[in-house]
TORVEX-524184 format. One line per 10 residues: for each residue z, x, y of C-alpha. Coordinates in steps of 0.25 Angstrom, whole numbers, plus 2048, in hexadecimal, padded with zeros to 3 digits. Each point is the difference from the previous one (the first is absolute). Layout:
<nodes>
Z,X,Y; ...
</nodes>
This chain:
<nodes>
EB0,4DA,85E; 80E,803,7F9; 800,7F2,7FB; 7F2,802,7FA; 804,80D,7F9; 80C,7F9,7FA; 7F8,7F5,7FB; 7F6,809,7F9; 80B,808,7FA; 807,7F4,7FA
7F2,7FB,7FB; 7FE,80E,7F9; 80E,7FF,7FB; 7FE,7F2,7FA; 7F3,804,7FA; 806,80D,7FA; 80C,7F9,7FA; 7F7,7F5,7F9; 7FC,801,7F1; 7F4,806,7FB
7FA,800,7F2; 808,809,7F7; 7FC,80D,7FA; 7FA,7FE,7F1; 7FD,7F1,803; 7F3,7FB,7FC; 7F7,800,80C; 7FA,7F2,804; 7F0,800,802; 7F8,7FE,80C
7F1,7FE,803; 7FD,801,80F; 7F4,804,809; 802,80C,80A; 7FC,7FF,80F; 7F2,806,7FC; 7FE,7F4,7F6; 802,809,7F3; 808,7F9,7F5; 80C,807,7FA
807,7FB,7F3; 80D,807,7FC; 7FF,7FE,7F2; 7F2,804,7FF; 804,80E,806; 80B,801,7F6; 7F8,7FC,7F4; 7F6,80B,804; 80C,80A,7FF; 803,802,80F
80D,802,806; 801,7F7,80C; 808,802,80D; 802,7F4,808; 806,801,80E; 805,7F3,807; 801,802,80F; 800,7F7,80C; 7F7,806,80B; 80B,800,80A
80A,808,7F8; 802,80D,806; 807,807,7F4; 7F4,7FB,7F8; 7F7,806,80A; 807,80E,800; 7FE,801,7F1; 7F2,7FC,801; 7FE,80B,80A; 804,80B,7F7
7F4,7FD,7F8; 808,801,7F2; 7F8,7F4,7FB; 7F3,804,806; 800,80E,7FA; 805,7FA,7F2; 7F4,7F7,800; 7F6,80A,804; 805,80A,7F5; 802,7F5,7F5
7F8,7F4,804; 7F2,7FC,7FD; 7FA,80C,808; 80A,80A,7F9; 805,800,7F2; 7FF,7F0,7FF; 80E,7FF,7FA; 806,7F8,80B; 7FE,7F5,80A; 807,7FE,80E
801,7F2,806; 806,7FC,80E; 804,7F2,801; 803,7FB,80E; 80B,7F6,7FC; 803,7F9,80E; 7F8,7F3,800; 801,800,810; 7F8,80D,800; 7F1,800,801
7F4,80A,800; 802,804,80E; 80E,804,7FD; 7FC,809,7F5; 7F6,806,809; 80B,803,80A; 7FA,7F9,80C; 80B,7F6,802; 80F,803,806; 806,7FA,7F3
7FB,80B,7F7; 806,80E,7FE; 7F2,807,800; 7F2,800,7FA; 802,7FF,7F1; 7F1,7FF,7FD; 7FA,80D,806; 800,80C,7F6; 806,7F7,7F5; 7F7,802,7F3
808,7F7,7F7; 7FE,7F0,801; 808,7F8,80A; 803,7F1,7FC; 805,7F7,80B; 808,7F5,7F9; 80E,7FB,7FD; 7FC,7F9,7F3; 806,80A,7F8; 80E,800,807
806,7F5,7F7; 7FD,808,7F3; 802,80E,805; 80C,7FE,809; 7FC,80B,80A; 80C,7FF,809; 803,80F,803; 7F8,807,80B; 7F8,805,7FA; 800,7FB,7F1
7F8,809,7F8; 7FE,7FE,7F1; 7FA,809,7F6; 7FA,7F9,7F4; 7FD,806,7F3; 7F4,7FC,7F6; 80A,7F9,7F7; 804,7F7,80C; 80E,805,802; 803,801,80F
809,80A,807; 805,7FF,80E; 7FD,80E,805; 802,800,80F; 7FA,80A,809; 7FB,80B,7F8; 7F9,80D,804; 7F2,803,7FA; 806,809,7F6; 80B,7F6,7FC
7F5,7F6,7FE; 7F9,809,7F7; 80C,803,7F8; 802,7F0,7FE; 7F2,7FF,7FB; 802,80B,7F6; 80D,7FB,7FB; 7F9,7F4,7F9; 7FE,803,7F1; 7FB,7F2,7FB
7F2,7FC,7FD; 7F6,803,80B; 7F6,7F6,7FC; 804,7F2,7FC; 7F7,7F7,7F6; 7F7,7F8,808; 806,7F3,803; 7FA,7FD,80E; 7F2,7FB,7FC; 800,7F4,7F7
7F3,7FD,7F9; 7FB,7F4,7F9; 7F4,7FF,7F7; 7F9,7F3,804; 7F4,801,7F8; 7FB,808,7F3; 7F2,7FB,7FC; 7FB,808,7F4; 7F1,803,7FE; 7F9,7F3,7FA
7F8,808,7F6; 7FF,80E,7FB; 7FB,80A,80A; 7FF,7F5,80B; 806,804,80E; 806,7F3,804; 80E,803,7FF; 80A,7FE,80C; 80E,804,805; 808,7FA,80B
80D,805,805; 80A,7FB,80B; 80A,809,807; 80D,7FE,807; 80A,809,807; 806,805,80D; 7F2,805,805; 7F6,7F9,809; 7F3,806,7FA; 7FC,806,7F3
7F5,809,7FA; 7FB,7FF,7F2; 7FA,80B,7F8; 7FA,7FC,7F2; 7FC,80B,7F6; 7F2,7FA,800; 7FF,802,80F; 802,7F2,805; 80A,7FF,80C; 803,7F1,801
80B,7F8,7F9; 7F5,7F7,7F9; 7F5,807,7F7; 7F5,7FB,7F8; 7F4,804,7F8; 808,808,7F6; 7FD,805,7F3; 809,802,7F4; 80A,80B,804; 80E,804,805
803,7FD,80F; 80B,806,809; 803,7FE,80F; 808,808,80A; 805,7F8,80B; 805,806,80D; 806,7F8,80B; 802,804,80F; 80E,805,7FD; 7FB,80B,7F6
805,7F8,7F5; 7F7,803,7F3; 7FF,7F7,7F4; 7F8,803,7F4; 7FE,7F4,7F7; 800,800,7F1; 7F3,802,7FA; 7F8,7F3,7FD; 7F7,800,7F4; 7F3,7F7,800
7FB,7FF,7F2; 7F2,7FB,7FC; 800,7F5,7F6; 7FB,805,7F2; 7F1,802,800; 7F9,7F4,7FA; 7FB,803,7F2; 7F7,7F7,7F7; 7FD,801,7F2; 7F8,7F6,7F6
805,7FA,7F3; 7F4,7FB,7F9; 7FE,7F6,7F4; 7F1,802,7FC; 7F7,7F5,7FC; 7FE,7FF,7F1; 7F1,7FE,800; 7F4,800,809; 801,7F1,801; 80F,7FF,802
807,7FD,80D; 80E,803,7FB; 802,80D,807; 80B,802,80B; 805,80A,80A; 80E,802,806; 801,808,80D; 80C,808,7FF; 805,803,80E; 80C,809,804
805,806,80D; 7FE,7F9,80E; 808,7F4,804; 800,7F3,7F8; 7FB,7F6,7FF; 7F1,804,7FE; 7F4,7F8,802; 7F4,801,7F6; 7F1,7FE,804; 7F7,801,7F3
7F1,800,801; 801,7F4,7F7; 808,7F8,80A; 80D,802,7F8; 80D,801,809; 80A,804,7F6; 803,80E,7F9; 7F9,7FB,7F3; 7F2,7FA,7FE; 7FB,7FA,7F3
7F5,7FA,7F8; 7F7,80C,803; 7F4,806,7F9; 7FB,80E,801; 7FD,805,80F; 806,807,80C; 80C,7FA,807; 806,805,80D; 80D,7FC,807; 806,802,80E
80F,801,801; 807,7FD,80D; 80F,801,801; 80B,7FA,809; 7FE,80A,80B; 7F0,7FF,800; 7FF,80D,7F8; 7F3,800,7F7; 7FB,806,7F3; 7F3,7FC,7F8
7FB,803,7F2; 7F6,7FD,7F6; 7FF,7FF,7F1; 7F6,7FD,7F5; 801,7F7,7F4; 7F7,805,7F5; 7FD,7F9,7F3; 805,807,7F4; 7F5,805,7F6; 809,7FD,7F5
808,7F4,7FB; 80E,805,802; 809,7F4,805; 80D,803,806; 80A,7F5,802; 80C,802,809; 80E,7F9,801; 80A,803,80B; 80F,7FF,800; 807,801,80E
80B,80A,801; 80E,7FC,804; 802,80B,80A; 7FA,80E,803; 80E,806,7FE; 801,7FD,7F1; 7F1,7FC,7FE; 7FD,7F7,7F4; 7F2,7FC,803; 7F5,800,7F6
7F1,801,7FF; 7FB,7FB,7F2; 7F2,804,7FB; 7F8,7FA,7F5; 7F2,806,7FC; 7F4,7FA,7F9; 7F3,805,7FD; 803,80F,801; 7FD,80B,7F6; 80D,807,7FC
806,80A,804; 802,7FA,80E; 806,808,80B; 808,7FA,80C; 800,806,80E; 80A,7F9,80A; 800,803,80F; 80E,804,7FF; 7FD,80B,7F6; 805,7F8,7F3
7F7,801,7F4; 806,7F4,7F8; 7F9,7F3,7FD; 80B,7F8,807; 80A,803,80B; 80E,7FD,7FF; 80C,802,809; 7F7,802,80D; 804,7FC,80E; 7F8,7F7,809
7F2,805,805; 7F1,801,7FC; 7FC,805,7F3; 7F2,803,7FB; 7FC,803,7F2; 7F3,806,7FA; 7FD,7FE,7F2; 7F7,80A,7F8; 7FC,7FE,7F2; 7FA,80A,7F6
7F2,7FE,804; 803,801,80F; 800,7F1,803; 809,7FE,80C; 807,7F4,807; 809,800,80C; 80B,7F6,803; 80A,7FF,80B; 80C,7F8,804; 80C,7FF,809
80F,800,7FB; 809,7F7,809; 80F,800,802; 807,7F4,7FA; 80F,802,7FF; 805,7F7,7F6; 80D,806,7FD; 80C,7FC,808; 80A,80A,805; 80D,800,7F9
80C,7FF,809; 80E,805,7FB; 80C,7FE,807; 80D,808,7FE; 80B,7F7,7F9; 80C,7FD,809; 80A,800,806; 7FA,806,80C; 809,803,80C; 7FB,7FF,80E
807,801,80D; 7FE,7FA,80D; 7FD,809,80C; 806,7FE,80E; 7F6,7F5,803; 803,7F8,7F4; 7F3,804,7F8; 7FD,808,7F3; 7F4,808,7FE; 7FB,801,7F2
7F5,809,7FB; 7F7,7FE,7F4; 805,80D,7FA; 80F,7FB,800; 7FC,7F5,7F7; 7F4,805,7F8; 802,803,7F1; 7F3,805,7FB; 7F6,7F6,807; 7F1,804,7FD
7F2,7FC,802; 7F4,804,7F7; 7F8,804,80C; 80B,808,806; 801,7F8,80D; 80F,7FD,801; 808,808,80B
</nodes>
């Protein structure tokens, strides 16, 4: 018996003299399951602003058992743990790999007592943290602040544990870095007011399960049948980590809009009228289905009558419209000549008009609000003109001004010498701004 006592004493002495982690060092992390199957992730507790007390003790250690029996950790956990003020956590780690659940239950001769009965805080049976935490003292008790700084606090009373907790003055809740979220899919509604948008996210983190709470009431990571709007999701894992994703905006495409640009026939027997379907919004390209069989935005060789068209965009959105070509009662003839614009930034397009058969004075009413005979310096787009003479005779013409950039950009480079220096990798980086000397483009598209 005397030899056994001496051996135990020497073991205690050896453990007591070994190194532990030093105070003010950054704590390692751990992610373990306790003997009841509940997961405990140290950095998650710290991220949530908890002060964590970790007690490394082997079940056979008598000094550890004596400290356990004074209930300092139990009372501290009861007052400040999840059922108390929720400021702290206490975790017991049985560090000896030879000890089993039966030893913690106190039903073997190798244990100092029953560690489980009456213990409210979690007990973890693992030696996996020994290498990182070096818990060589008996017991080794660390106090860890939310900023991850660790202190070797030893066997404190409940009051001293409270004082240790109160001495922390750093941030209590860290920015969430536990749950990583990836946006896997973002499908906007295909048409205005359609509800076929979709979102899909994936998550990764220390937890084993996650709940999803979208602001539209959905509770799964993938949601569909969405209208235009702003969507948010709050993600919570089984470790109580919470991540609120940045708002995701789903926007409808611009609503399809249809107007007609007409060129009226010159007489009842003429088939020289035409109609241009001027479409905006939606998603290009567009498909045109005219009642005449036409398949482009323009139909020609038309006499008087009613004409209709159905427009289908690239997403399947549709709009329909109809217009009527009427024979003028008068002999006003309008000739039109169109000049493309170089660009819309500095427009120089033109729509030139010649009038024949009108009784002066003649008025001009363009669909852009202009009241001149011709249009000069206009950007690309559709233009329609209604000409009215002194006796009320009218004629309407329309045309599309296209873009045809005919002016080359002018590049001007600063005169040398220009000095460059190689970086450590033997390379040199040159930006356009360093060598530019007034380059310009008529359309303003130079960076």
